[in-house]
C-alpha positions as CSV (number, residue, x, y, z in Angstrom):
1,X,0.0,0.0,0.0
2,X,1.3,3.5,-0.8
3,X,0.1,7.1,-1.0
4,X,-0.6,9.2,-4.1
5,X,0.0,12.9,-4.5
6,X,-1.6,15.1,-7.2
7,X,-1.0,18.8,-7.5
8,X,-2.5,20.9,-10.3
9,X,-0.7,24.3,-10.3
10,X,-2.2,27.2,-12.2
11,X,-2.5,30.9,-12.2
12,X,-4.8,32.4,-9.5
13,X,-7.9,30.3,-8.7
14,X,-10.8,32.6,-7.6
15,X,-11.4,32.2,-3.8
16,X,-15.1,31.5,-4.3
17,X,-14.4,28.4,-6.5
18,X,-11.9,26.7,-4.3
19,X,-14.1,24.8,-1.8
20,X,-16.3,23.3,-4.6
21,X,-13.2,22.5,-6.6
22,X,-11.8,20.4,-3.7
23,X,-15.1,18.5,-3.5
24,X,-15.2,17.9,-7.2
25,X,-11.6,16.7,-7.3
26,X,-12.2,14.1,-4.6
27,X,-15.4,12.9,-6.2
28,X,-14.0,12.6,-9.7
29,X,-10.9,10.8,-8.4
30,X,-12.9,8.3,-6.4
31,X,-15.2,7.6,-9.4
32,X,-12.3,7.0,-11.8
33,X,-10.5,4.7,-9.5
34,X,-13.7,2.8,-8.7
35,X,-14.0,1.9,-12.4
36,X,-10.7,0.0,-12.1
37,X,-11.8,-1.6,-8.8
38,X,-9.6,0.5,-6.5
39,X,-11.3,1.7,-3.3
40,X,-10.4,5.1,-2.0
41,X,-11.3,5.5,1.6
42,X,-8.9,8.3,2.8
43,X,-8.7,11.3,0.5
44,X,-7.5,14.8,1.6
45,X,-7.8,17.8,-0.7
46,X,-6.2,21.2,-0.5
47,X,-6.6,24.5,-2.3
48,X,-4.6,27.7,-2.4
49,X,-4.8,30.6,-4.9
50,X,-2.2,28.8,-7.1
51,X,-2.7,25.1,-6.6
52,X,-5.3,22.3,-6.2
53,X,-4.0,19.2,-4.5
54,X,-5.1,15.8,-3.5
55,X,-3.5,13.1,-1.4
56,X,-5.0,9.6,-1.5
57,X,-3.7,7.2,1.1
58,X,-3.2,3.5,1.2
59,X,-3.6,2.7,-2.5
60,X,-2.6,-0.8,-3.7
61,X,0.5,-1.1,-6.0
62,X,-1.7,-3.0,-8.5
63,X,-5.3,-3.9,-8.9
64,X,-6.5,-7.4,-8.0
65,X,-6.9,-10.0,-10.8
66,X,-10.5,-10.7,-11.5
67,X,-12.5,-13.5,-13.1
68,X,-15.5,-12.6,-15.2
69,X,-18.2,-15.2,-16.0
70,X,-20.8,-15.0,-18.7
71,X,-23.7,-17.4,-18.6
72,X,-24.4,-19.2,-21.9
73,X,-26.9,-21.7,-23.3
74,X,-27.6,-25.1,-21.9
75,X,-25.5,-28.0,-23.0
76,X,-28.5,-29.5,-24.7
77,X,-29.3,-26.3,-26.7
78,X,-29.3,-26.4,-30.5
79,X,-25.9,-25.9,-32.2
80,X,-27.0,-22.5,-33.5
81,X,-27.4,-21.1,-30.0
82,X,-23.9,-22.3,-29.0
83,X,-22.3,-20.9,-32.1
84,X,-23.9,-17.5,-31.4
85,X,-22.6,-17.5,-27.8
86,X,-19.1,-18.4,-29.0
87,X,-19.1,-15.5,-31.5
88,X,-20.2,-13.2,-28.7
89,X,-17.4,-14.2,-26.3
90,X,-14.7,-14.9,-28.9
91,X,-13.9,-18.3,-27.3
92,X,-13.6,-21.8,-28.6
93,X,-16.0,-24.5,-27.5
94,X,-13.2,-26.2,-25.5
95,X,-12.7,-23.0,-23.5
96,X,-16.3,-23.0,-22.1
97,X,-17.0,-24.4,-18.6
98,X,-19.8,-26.9,-18.2
99,X,-21.7,-26.3,-14.9
100,X,-24.6,-28.6,-14.2
101,X,-25.7,-28.6,-17.8
102,X,-25.1,-25.0,-18.6
103,X,-22.1,-23.4,-20.5
104,X,-20.2,-20.5,-18.9
105,X,-17.5,-18.3,-20.5
106,X,-14.8,-17.6,-17.9
107,X,-12.3,-14.9,-18.6
108,X,-9.4,-14.2,-16.3
109,X,-8.3,-10.6,-16.2
110,X,-4.9,-10.0,-14.7
111,X,-4.3,-7.0,-12.3
112,X,-3.1,-3.7,-13.6
113,X,-0.4,-1.5,-12.1
114,X,-2.1,1.3,-10.1
115,X,0.4,3.8,-11.8
116,X,-1.1,2.8,-15.2
117,X,-4.6,3.3,-13.9
118,X,-3.7,6.8,-12.5
119,X,-1.9,7.7,-15.8
120,X,-5.2,7.3,-17.6
121,X,-7.5,8.6,-14.8
122,X,-5.8,12.0,-14.1
123,X,-6.0,13.4,-17.7
124,X,-9.7,12.3,-17.8
125,X,-10.4,14.1,-14.5
126,X,-8.7,17.3,-15.7
127,X,-10.5,17.4,-19.0
128,X,-13.9,16.7,-17.4
129,X,-13.5,19.1,-14.4
130,X,-16.7,21.1,-13.8
131,X,-15.4,24.6,-13.2
132,X,-18.2,27.2,-13.0
133,X,-16.1,29.3,-15.4
134,X,-13.1,28.1,-17.4
135,X,-10.9,29.4,-20.2
136,X,-8.6,28.3,-23.0
137,X,-5.2,29.9,-23.5
138,X,-2.1,30.0,-25.8
139,X,-1.9,29.0,-29.4
140,X,-3.9,25.9,-28.8
141,X,-7.0,28.0,-27.7
142,X,-7.8,28.5,-31.4
143,X,-9.3,25.0,-31.3
144,X,-12.4,24.2,-29.3
145,X,-10.9,20.8,-28.5
146,X,-8.1,22.4,-26.4
147,X,-7.9,22.1,-22.6
148,X,-10.2,24.3,-20.5
149,X,-9.2,25.2,-17.0
150,X,-10.1,27.9,-14.5
151,X,-6.9,29.7,-15.2
152,X,-3.9,28.6,-17.4
153,X,-2.5,25.3,-16.1
154,X,1.2,25.6,-15.4
155,X,2.4,22.4,-13.7
156,X,1.5,18.9,-12.5
157,X,2.9,16.9,-9.7
158,X,1.9,13.2,-9.7
159,X,3.7,10.9,-7.3
160,X,2.7,7.3,-6.3
161,X,4.9,6.7,-3.4
162,X,8.1,8.4,-4.5
163,X,7.7,7.5,-8.2
164,X,6.4,9.8,-10.8
165,X,3.2,8.7,-12.6
166,X,4.0,9.7,-16.2
167,X,1.3,11.4,-18.4
168,X,0.9,14.6,-20.3
169,X,-2.0,17.0,-20.5
170,X,-2.0,19.8,-23.1
171,X,1.8,19.6,-23.4
172,X,2.3,19.7,-19.6
173,X,4.2,16.6,-18.4
174,X,3.7,15.3,-14.9
175,X,6.7,15.4,-12.6
176,X,7.9,15.9,-9.0
177,X,8.6,19.7,-9.2
178,X,6.5,22.6,-8.1
179,X,7.0,26.2,-7.1
180,X,7.0,27.9,-3.7
181,X,5.5,31.2,-2.7
182,X,5.3,33.7,-5.6
183,X,7.6,36.3,-3.8
184,X,9.3,34.4,-0.9
185,X,10.4,31.4,-2.9
186,X,9.6,31.6,-6.6
187,X,11.9,28.6,-7.3
188,X,11.4,25.0,-8.1
189,X,10.9,22.5,-5.2
190,X,11.3,18.8,-5.7
191,X,8.6,16.9,-3.8
192,X,9.6,13.5,-2.4
193,X,6.0,12.3,-2.1
194,X,2.8,12.7,-0.2
195,X,4.6,12.4,3.1
196,X,6.6,15.6,2.7
197,X,4.4,17.7,0.4
198,X,2.8,19.9,3.1
199,X,6.0,20.5,5.1
200,X,8.2,21.2,2.1
201,X,5.8,23.8,0.8
202,X,5.5,25.3,4.3
203,X,9.3,25.7,4.3
204,X,8.9,27.7,1.1
205,X,6.2,30.0,2.6
206,X,3.1,28.1,1.3
207,X,0.5,26.9,3.8
208,X,-1.4,24.4,1.6
209,X,-4.1,23.6,4.2
210,X,-7.0,26.1,3.7
211,X,-8.3,25.4,7.2
212,X,-5.0,26.2,8.8
213,X,-4.8,29.5,6.9
214,X,-8.3,30.4,8.0
215,X,-7.4,29.7,11.7
216,X,-4.3,31.8,11.3
217,X,-6.2,34.7,9.8
218,X,-9.0,34.6,12.4
219,X,-6.7,34.3,15.4
220,X,-4.1,36.9,14.3
221,X,-6.7,39.4,13.1
222,X,-8.4,39.1,16.5
223,X,-5.1,39.5,18.3
224,X,-4.1,42.5,16.3
225,X,-7.4,44.2,17.3
226,X,-7.0,43.3,21.0
227,X,-3.5,44.8,21.0
228,X,-5.0,48.0,19.7
229,X,-7.6,48.1,22.4
230,X,-10.4,47.2,20.0
231,X,-12.7,44.3,19.2
232,X,-12.7,42.6,15.8
233,X,-16.1,42.4,14.1
234,X,-16.2,38.7,13.2
235,X,-16.9,37.7,9.6
236,X,-16.5,34.0,8.7
237,X,-17.2,34.7,5.1
238,X,-14.3,37.2,5.0
239,X,-12.0,34.7,6.8
240,X,-12.7,32.1,4.1
241,X,-12.3,34.6,1.3
242,X,-8.9,35.8,2.6
243,X,-7.8,32.2,3.1
244,X,-8.5,31.7,-0.6
245,X,-6.6,34.8,-1.6
246,X,-3.3,34.1,0.2
247,X,-0.8,31.3,0.6
248,X,1.1,32.9,3.5
249,X,-1.4,35.2,5.3
250,X,-0.3,38.0,7.5
251,X,-3.1,40.0,9.1
252,X,-2.2,43.7,9.7
253,X,-4.1,46.4,11.5
254,X,-4.3,49.9,10.1
255,X,-6.2,53.2,10.8
256,X,-8.2,55.5,8.6
257,X,-9.2,59.1,9.0
258,X,-11.8,59.4,11.8
259,X,-13.7,62.0,9.7
260,X,-15.1,59.1,7.7
261,X,-17.0,57.9,10.8
262,X,-19.6,60.5,9.9
263,X,-20.7,58.0,7.2
264,X,-23.1,55.3,8.5
265,X,-21.1,52.4,9.9
266,X,-22.8,49.8,7.6
267,X,-21.4,51.7,4.6
268,X,-17.9,51.7,6.0
269,X,-18.1,48.0,6.8
270,X,-19.5,47.1,3.4
271,X,-17.0,49.3,1.6
272,X,-14.1,47.6,3.5
273,X,-15.5,44.1,3.1
274,X,-16.7,44.1,-0.5
275,X,-14.2,46.3,-2.2
276,X,-11.0,45.5,-0.2
277,X,-11.7,42.3,1.8
278,X,-10.8,44.1,5.1
279,X,-12.2,43.4,8.5
280,X,-13.3,46.3,10.6
281,X,-13.2,46.8,14.4
282,X,-15.4,48.3,17.1
283,X,-14.4,50.4,20.1
284,X,-15.0,49.5,23.7
285,X,-18.3,51.4,23.7
286,X,-19.6,49.3,20.8
287,X,-19.2,52.0,18.1
288,X,-17.3,51.5,14.9
289,X,-13.6,52.3,15.2
290,X,-11.5,54.0,12.6
291,X,-9.5,50.8,12.2
292,X,-9.3,48.0,9.7
293,X,-7.4,44.7,9.4
294,X,-6.1,43.7,6.0
295,X,-4.5,40.3,5.1
296,X,-1.2,40.5,3.4
297,X,0.3,37.6,1.4
298,X,3.9,38.4,2.3
299,X,6.0,38.8,5.4
300,X,7.5,42.3,5.1
301,X,10.8,43.3,6.7
302,X,9.3,46.5,8.1
303,X,6.6,44.6,10.0
304,X,4.1,45.5,7.2
305,X,4.1,49.3,7.7
306,X,4.3,50.0,4.0
307,X,1.7,47.4,3.2
308,X,-0.7,49.0,5.8
309,X,0.0,52.5,4.4
310,X,-0.8,51.4,0.9
311,X,-4.0,49.7,2.0
312,X,-5.0,52.7,4.0
313,X,-4.7,54.9,0.9
314,X,-6.8,52.6,-1.1
315,X,-9.5,52.3,1.6
316,X,-9.4,56.1,2.0
317,X,-10.2,56.5,-1.7
318,X,-13.1,54.1,-1.4
319,X,-14.5,55.8,1.7
320,X,-14.1,59.2,0.0
321,X,-16.4,57.9,-2.7
322,X,-18.9,56.6,-0.1
323,X,-18.8,59.9,1.8
324,X,-19.4,61.8,-1.5
325,X,-22.5,59.6,-2.3
326,X,-23.8,60.0,1.3
327,X,-23.4,63.8,1.4
328,X,-24.8,64.2,-2.1
329,X,-27.8,62.0,-1.3
330,X,-28.5,64.1,1.8
331,X,-29.0,67.2,-0.3
332,X,-32.0,65.7,-2.1
333,X,-35.2,65.2,-0.1
334,X,-36.6,61.7,-0.2
335,X,-39.9,63.1,-1.6
336,X,-37.9,64.4,-4.6
337,X,-36.1,61.1,-5.0
338,X,-39.4,59.3,-4.9
339,X,-40.6,61.2,-8.0
340,X,-37.9,59.4,-10.0
341,X,-39.5,56.0,-9.3
342,X,-42.0,56.8,-12.1
343,X,-39.2,56.1,-14.6
344,X,-38.3,52.6,-13.1
345,X,-40.3,49.6,-14.3
346,X,-41.3,47.3,-11.5
347,X,-42.6,44.7,-14.0
348,X,-43.8,45.0,-17.5
349,X,-47.3,43.7,-16.5
350,X,-47.4,45.7,-13.2
351,X,-46.3,49.2,-14.0
352,X,-43.5,51.2,-12.4
353,X,-42.1,51.2,-8.9
354,X,-44.1,54.4,-8.3
355,X,-47.3,52.4,-9.0
356,X,-46.2,49.8,-6.5
357,X,-45.5,52.5,-3.9
358,X,-49.0,53.9,-4.4
359,X,-50.5,50.4,-3.9
360,X,-48.4,49.7,-0.8
361,X,-49.3,53.1,0.8
362,X,-53.0,52.4,0.3
363,X,-52.8,48.9,1.7
364,X,-50.7,50.1,4.7
365,X,-53.3,52.7,5.5
366,X,-56.0,50.1,5.2
367,X,-54.2,47.8,7.7
368,X,-54.2,50.6,10.3
369,X,-57.6,52.0,9.6
370,X,-59.2,48.6,9.9
371,X,-57.5,48.1,13.3
372,X,-55.4,45.2,12.2
373,X,-52.2,47.1,13.1
374,X,-52.6,49.3,16.1
375,X,-50.3,51.6,18.1
376,X,-50.7,49.2,21.1
377,X,-47.5,47.3,22.0
378,X,-47.3,44.2,19.9
379,X,-47.2,41.0,21.9
380,X,-44.1,38.8,21.6
381,X,-44.8,35.3,20.4
382,X,-42.1,32.8,21.1
383,X,-40.5,31.0,18.2
384,X,-41.2,33.8,15.7
385,X,-37.6,35.0,15.8
386,X,-36.6,38.6,15.6
387,X,-34.8,41.1,17.7
388,X,-34.0,44.7,18.0
389,X,-33.1,46.5,14.8
390,X,-29.9,48.5,14.6
391,X,-30.3,52.1,15.9
392,X,-29.7,55.2,13.9
393,X,-26.4,57.0,14.9
394,X,-27.0,59.6,17.6
395,X,-25.3,62.2,15.3
396,X,-28.1,61.7,12.8
397,X,-31.2,61.4,15.0
398,X,-30.5,63.8,17.8
399,X,-31.7,66.8,15.7
400,X,-34.9,65.2,14.7
401,X,-38.0,67.3,15.5
402,X,-39.6,64.1,16.8
403,X,-37.5,63.0,19.8
404,X,-40.2,60.5,20.8
405,X,-40.2,57.5,18.4
406,X,-43.8,56.5,19.4
407,X,-46.5,57.3,16.8
408,X,-48.7,58.8,19.4
409,X,-49.5,62.4,18.7
410,X,-49.6,61.8,15.0
411,X,-52.1,59.6,13.2
412,X,-50.7,56.0,12.9
413,X,-52.4,55.7,9.5
414,X,-50.8,58.9,8.2
415,X,-47.4,57.8,9.5
416,X,-47.8,54.4,7.7
417,X,-48.9,56.2,4.5
418,X,-45.9,58.5,4.7
419,X,-43.4,55.7,5.4
420,X,-44.8,53.6,2.5
421,X,-44.5,56.5,0.0
422,X,-40.9,57.1,1.0
423,X,-39.8,53.5,1.5
424,X,-38.5,52.9,-2.0
425,X,-37.0,56.4,-2.6
426,X,-33.5,55.4,-1.8
427,X,-33.5,53.0,-4.8
428,X,-32.5,56.0,-6.9
429,X,-29.8,57.3,-4.6
430,X,-26.1,57.2,-5.4
431,X,-25.3,55.1,-2.3
432,X,-27.8,52.3,-3.1
433,X,-26.7,52.4,-6.7
434,X,-23.2,51.6,-5.5
435,X,-24.3,49.1,-2.8
436,X,-27.7,47.6,-3.5
437,X,-27.5,45.7,-0.3
438,X,-28.1,48.9,1.6
439,X,-31.6,49.6,0.2
440,X,-34.0,50.4,3.0
441,X,-31.2,51.0,5.5
442,X,-29.9,54.2,3.7
443,X,-33.5,55.4,3.3
444,X,-33.9,55.2,7.0
445,X,-30.7,57.2,7.6
446,X,-31.8,59.9,5.0
447,X,-35.3,60.1,6.5
448,X,-33.9,60.6,10.0
449,X,-31.4,63.2,8.8
450,X,-34.2,65.1,6.9
451,X,-36.4,65.3,10.0
452,X,-39.0,62.6,9.4
453,X,-40.7,61.1,12.3
454,X,-38.5,58.4,13.9
455,X,-41.3,55.8,13.4
456,X,-41.3,56.7,9.6
457,X,-37.5,56.5,9.4
458,X,-37.5,53.1,11.2
459,X,-40.2,51.8,8.9
460,X,-38.3,52.8,5.8
461,X,-35.2,51.2,7.2
462,X,-36.8,47.9,8.2
463,X,-39.7,47.4,5.7
464,X,-37.9,44.7,3.8
465,X,-37.7,42.6,6.9
466,X,-37.8,39.7,7.4
467,X,-35.8,38.7,4.3
468,X,-35.1,35.2,5.4
469,X,-35.8,32.5,8.0
470,X,-33.3,33.9,10.5
471,X,-33.9,37.6,10.0
472,X,-35.5,39.9,12.6
473,X,-39.2,40.5,12.3
474,X,-40.4,44.1,12.7
475,X,-42.3,45.0,15.8
476,X,-43.0,48.8,15.5
477,X,-46.6,49.3,14.3
478,X,-45.7,51.6,11.5
479,X,-43.0,49.2,10.3
480,X,-45.3,46.3,10.6
481,X,-48.0,48.0,8.4
482,X,-45.5,49.0,5.7
483,X,-43.6,45.7,5.7
484,X,-46.7,43.6,5.6
485,X,-48.3,45.8,2.9
486,X,-45.2,45.6,0.7
487,X,-45.1,41.9,0.8
488,X,-48.8,41.5,0.3
489,X,-48.7,43.8,-2.7
490,X,-45.9,41.7,-4.2
491,X,-48.0,38.5,-3.8
492,X,-51.3,40.0,-5.0
493,X,-49.6,41.7,-7.9
494,X,-47.9,38.7,-9.4
495,X,-50.8,36.4,-8.6
496,X,-53.2,38.8,-10.3
497,X,-51.3,38.4,-13.6
498,X,-50.9,34.7,-13.0
499,X,-47.1,34.7,-12.5
500,X,-47.0,31.9,-10.0
501,X,-43.9,30.2,-8.6
502,X,-43.3,26.6,-9.9
503,X,-41.7,23.7,-8.3
504,X,-38.2,24.6,-9.4
505,X,-38.5,28.3,-10.2
506,X,-39.5,31.4,-8.2
507,X,-37.9,34.3,-10.0
508,X,-39.9,36.9,-8.1
509,X,-39.1,35.4,-4.6
510,X,-42.8,34.9,-3.9
511,X,-42.1,32.1,-1.4
512,X,-39.8,34.4,0.5
513,X,-42.5,37.1,0.5
514,X,-45.1,34.6,1.8
515,X,-42.7,33.6,4.6
516,X,-42.3,37.2,5.5
517,X,-46.1,37.6,5.7
518,X,-46.4,34.5,7.8
519,X,-43.7,35.5,10.3
520,X,-45.0,39.1,10.6
521,X,-48.5,37.8,11.3
522,X,-47.1,35.4,13.9
523,X,-44.8,37.9,15.6
524,X,-47.4,40.7,15.8
525,X,-50.4,38.3,16.4
526,X,-52.3,39.9,13.6
527,X,-55.9,38.8,12.8
528,X,-57.3,39.7,9.3
529,X,-58.8,37.9,6.4
530,X,-56.8,37.6,3.2
531,X,-60.0,38.0,1.2
532,X,-60.6,41.4,2.8
533,X,-57.0,42.4,2.1
534,X,-57.4,41.3,-1.6
535,X,-60.6,43.5,-1.8
536,X,-58.7,46.5,-0.3
537,X,-55.8,46.0,-2.7
538,X,-57.8,45.7,-5.9
539,X,-60.5,48.2,-4.9
540,X,-63.3,45.7,-5.7
541,X,-64.6,42.3,-4.8
542,X,-61.9,39.8,-5.8
543,X,-62.7,36.5,-4.1
544,X,-60.7,34.5,-6.6
545,X,-57.5,36.3,-5.8
546,X,-58.1,36.0,-2.1
547,X,-58.6,32.2,-2.4
548,X,-55.5,31.7,-4.5
549,X,-53.3,33.6,-2.0
550,X,-54.9,31.9,1.0
551,X,-54.2,28.5,-0.5
552,X,-50.6,29.6,-1.2
553,X,-50.1,30.9,2.3
554,X,-51.7,27.7,3.7
555,X,-49.1,25.7,1.8
556,X,-46.2,27.8,3.0
557,X,-47.5,27.7,6.5
558,X,-47.5,23.9,6.3
559,X,-43.9,23.9,5.2
560,X,-42.9,26.3,8.0
561,X,-44.7,24.4,10.7
562,X,-43.4,21.1,9.5
563,X,-39.9,22.4,10.3
564,X,-41.2,23.2,13.8
565,X,-42.4,19.6,14.2
566,X,-46.0,20.0,13.1
567,X,-47.1,17.7,10.3
568,X,-48.1,19.2,7.0
569,X,-51.4,17.2,6.9
570,X,-52.4,18.8,10.3
571,X,-52.2,22.2,8.7
572,X,-54.2,21.0,5.6
573,X,-56.8,19.6,8.0
574,X,-57.1,23.0,9.7
575,X,-57.7,25.2,6.6
576,X,-61.5,24.8,6.4
577,X,-64.1,27.1,7.9
578,X,-67.8,27.3,7.9
579,X,-67.7,29.7,4.9
580,X,-65.1,27.7,3.0
581,X,-61.3,27.9,3.0
582,X,-60.2,29.8,6.1
583,X,-58.3,33.0,5.1
584,X,-57.4,33.9,8.6
585,X,-53.8,32.6,8.7
586,X,-53.5,33.0,12.5
587,X,-56.6,30.9,13.0
588,X,-55.3,28.1,10.7
589,X,-52.0,28.0,12.7
590,X,-53.7,27.9,16.1
591,X,-56.0,25.1,15.0
592,X,-53.1,23.1,13.5
593,X,-51.1,23.4,16.7
594,X,-54.2,22.4,18.8
595,X,-54.8,19.4,16.4
596,X,-51.2,18.3,16.7
597,X,-51.4,18.3,20.5
598,X,-54.7,16.5,20.4
599,X,-53.7,13.7,18.0
600,X,-50.6,13.0,20.1
601,X,-52.9,11.9,23.0
602,X,-54.5,8.5,23.3
603,X,-58.0,10.1,23.0
604,X,-57.0,11.8,19.8
605,X,-55.5,8.7,18.3
606,X,-58.5,6.6,19.1
607,X,-61.0,9.2,18.0
608,X,-59.1,9.5,14.7
609,X,-59.3,5.7,14.2
610,X,-63.1,5.8,15.1
611,X,-63.6,8.7,12.7
612,X,-61.9,6.9,9.8
613,X,-64.0,3.8,10.5
614,X,-67.1,5.8,10.4
615,X,-66.0,7.6,7.3
616,X,-65.2,4.3,5.5
617,X,-68.7,3.0,6.3
618,X,-70.3,6.2,5.0
619,X,-68.4,5.9,1.8
620,X,-70.0,2.6,1.1
621,X,-73.4,3.2,2.5
622,X,-75.6,6.3,1.8
623,X,-76.8,7.8,5.1
624,X,-80.2,9.3,5.7
625,X,-80.6,12.7,4.0
626,X,-81.8,14.2,7.3
627,X,-79.3,13.3,10.1
628,X,-80.7,13.2,13.6
629,X,-80.4,16.5,15.4
630,X,-80.1,17.4,19.0
631,X,-83.3,16.2,20.9
632,X,-84.4,13.9,18.2
633,X,-84.7,10.1,18.8
634,X,-85.1,7.0,16.7
635,X,-88.5,5.4,16.0
636,X,-87.2,2.2,17.8
637,X,-85.6,1.4,21.1
638,X,-81.9,2.1,20.6
639,X,-79.2,-0.1,22.0
640,X,-77.4,1.3,25.1
641,X,-74.2,2.1,23.1
642,X,-76.2,3.8,20.4
643,X,-78.1,5.9,22.9
644,X,-74.8,6.8,24.7
645,X,-73.3,8.0,21.5
646,X,-76.4,10.1,20.7
647,X,-76.2,11.6,24.2
648,X,-72.5,12.3,23.9
649,X,-73.1,14.1,20.6
650,X,-75.9,16.1,22.2
651,X,-73.4,17.3,24.8
652,X,-70.2,17.7,22.8
653,X,-71.5,19.4,19.7
654,X,-72.7,22.6,21.4
655,X,-69.5,22.8,23.4
656,X,-67.3,22.3,20.3
657,X,-69.3,24.8,18.3
658,X,-69.1,27.4,21.0
659,X,-65.3,26.8,21.4
660,X,-64.8,27.2,17.6
661,X,-66.8,30.4,17.6
662,X,-64.5,31.7,20.4
663,X,-61.5,30.4,18.5
664,X,-60.5,28.3,21.5
665,X,-59.4,25.3,19.5
666,X,-57.9,23.4,22.5
667,X,-61.4,23.5,24.1
668,X,-62.9,22.3,20.8
669,X,-60.5,19.3,20.7
670,X,-61.3,18.6,24.4
671,X,-65.1,18.5,23.5
672,X,-64.3,16.0,20.8
673,X,-62.3,13.9,23.2
674,X,-65.6,13.1,25.1
675,X,-66.7,11.2,22.0
676,X,-63.9,8.7,22.0
677,X,-65.3,6.2,24.5
678,X,-68.9,6.2,23.1
679,X,-67.6,5.7,19.6
680,X,-65.5,2.8,20.6
681,X,-68.4,1.2,22.5
682,X,-70.7,1.9,19.5
683,X,-68.5,0.0,17.1
684,X,-67.9,-2.8,19.6
685,X,-71.6,-3.6,20.2
686,X,-73.8,-2.1,17.5
687,X,-74.4,-3.5,14.0
688,X,-74.6,-0.6,11.7
689,X,-75.9,-2.5,8.6
690,X,-78.8,-4.0,10.5
691,X,-81.3,-5.9,8.4
692,X,-84.0,-3.6,9.7
693,X,-84.0,-0.6,7.3
694,X,-85.1,1.9,10.0
695,X,-82.2,0.9,12.3
696,X,-79.7,0.9,9.5
697,X,-80.8,4.3,8.3
698,X,-80.8,5.8,11.8
699,X,-77.3,4.4,12.6
700,X,-75.8,5.7,9.4
701,X,-77.3,9.1,10.2
702,X,-75.7,8.9,13.6
703,X,-72.3,8.2,12.0
704,X,-72.9,11.1,9.6
705,X,-73.5,13.3,12.6
706,X,-70.3,12.1,14.2
707,X,-68.4,13.0,11.0
708,X,-70.0,16.4,10.8
709,X,-69.2,17.1,14.5
710,X,-65.5,16.2,13.9
711,X,-65.4,18.2,10.6
712,X,-66.7,21.2,12.5
713,X,-63.4,21.2,14.4
714,X,-61.0,19.9,11.8
715,X,-61.1,17.9,8.6
716,X,-59.9,14.6,9.8
717,X,-60.1,13.1,6.3
718,X,-56.9,15.0,5.4
719,X,-54.9,13.4,8.2
720,X,-52.7,10.6,7.0
721,X,-52.3,7.3,8.8
């Protein structure tokens, strides 16, 4: 057994492609060797900006000899069948093996040298490598048959043990030589094998293990901040990216002009992260500090002072641009910016962004005027997620003419309308044009600086939330109204023009919008009918639109609650109401949770079994068209179990109906629980299909009444199992 080393050295591999490339290399290598019957159990892959490497341990020197058998005709078969089998296998009759009256063709295949297998496998892997983007280069690039690689391939190391595996790809011959660090050791290194590869490169200023580089960057950047009396703002994505950009990472701390701190901290952090791949730091008081940490790819003799100074100048230029955008945007009122939205198309079938803004403002006002969103503190509901939103800088908000962020004193509906009409205005600002990720956030800063009510500024800032499963959910009433109206408008708009998401495609992020609606309803404990919202949105009766959106939200609620441990079918069983599909999402959720709790009890399980038995009988037998009602009795002497079930229904039906009307679904389930024992006794001692037509009809009617009583609480027919 021996180890195999493969290194594919090229020009710089983009950091974002390295992790996937390592996975693909291991997968393709295992698949190629499996074809030759070689198992690969221990494979390690590495990636740096200039090389992609693999070490496979404990490979055999050669593959095992194998014997292949092909079953042929019986020995008593006609000569023509035997001749056809001989032609197929290329053997003579004397070479066939007779086993209990059947011919077999047995072929012995000797083992192959593993080096020969690798010499064929590696070129195949390289040519089939699935880079997201690749290129051809040199004179050979004139042909479409030439090699494609992420960047020009420059060298190949292929060693089985200490022996070179010979092959050639696009004129590049495999060997044992590679290069060290581009600056510290740009010379050839001869690798002895997999056993010394990592350490020989380390001696030449190359850390091939990406995880080791990430740990070094994370720890040294944190230490540099601590030594400066600061705290590093952690960013694992930035750690991984810097690890993919360097082979010998050296984190260095620098300072920038404190005057740039007048720019919102999110802008500084985004500028440093996106444009320069720098970390930023915070001071002891939690505010952003005028410090950054860059990751050099070289150990400088002066401790990195010149590197830091160069990076400081580059960052200063970026921050100067950001400050220019910020200062310029502040000079233009948001109302004036909002007028430009008339020139931006939201969707070809749905008009401009200005049209959307108008719809959102009307819907936000409706949510407040109908009392759905109120200025009362919104109750926290556990499990809904969320947290406090970032505050506006004191330097921006202190001069606001509205020092109290509460909407009291100004009409909540007017504030919601105002916030909605300004919410999208920052889309046409210079800052959001440069950093689209800051939309909403910058609008909030501009609104606060221009003297808007703090509740309006907060609503502009947070109206896109929640944007994902782990994002904060708004709690301020004005923000709730605008955020919910924005997402409902998106759903109503695209559903109205029949642009629905499909199983694999959701180009307008409608599922994400639906999740935002659900989480907002849950966190704020909102109670409203989707049908009423559809009517307010369209300005006319639009039952079809309300039903379509209700069904879509029911489906997404089922998916959401399934992740919380509540089965999808429980949600589907809870979507019915006396007037049809229940378009109160909060009510569907409450009923599904109560149903899940009830079915988990013995009473619930047995009642479900009894219900299904009754339902199966009713499918086969037509019940009376006039089921027995409370106070009515059969025209014969009922059996004791029959009378007990009738009495139990007389008692439980009114209690369940009253509980449903009060939306106390746990009490409704408890009322149903009282039916469990009478139903069991009924099926144990009563013959439903009695020869007497009167008895049979009355008992079927009784079962119909049981089914109706259960359906009044939840549609048990949709529960699986």
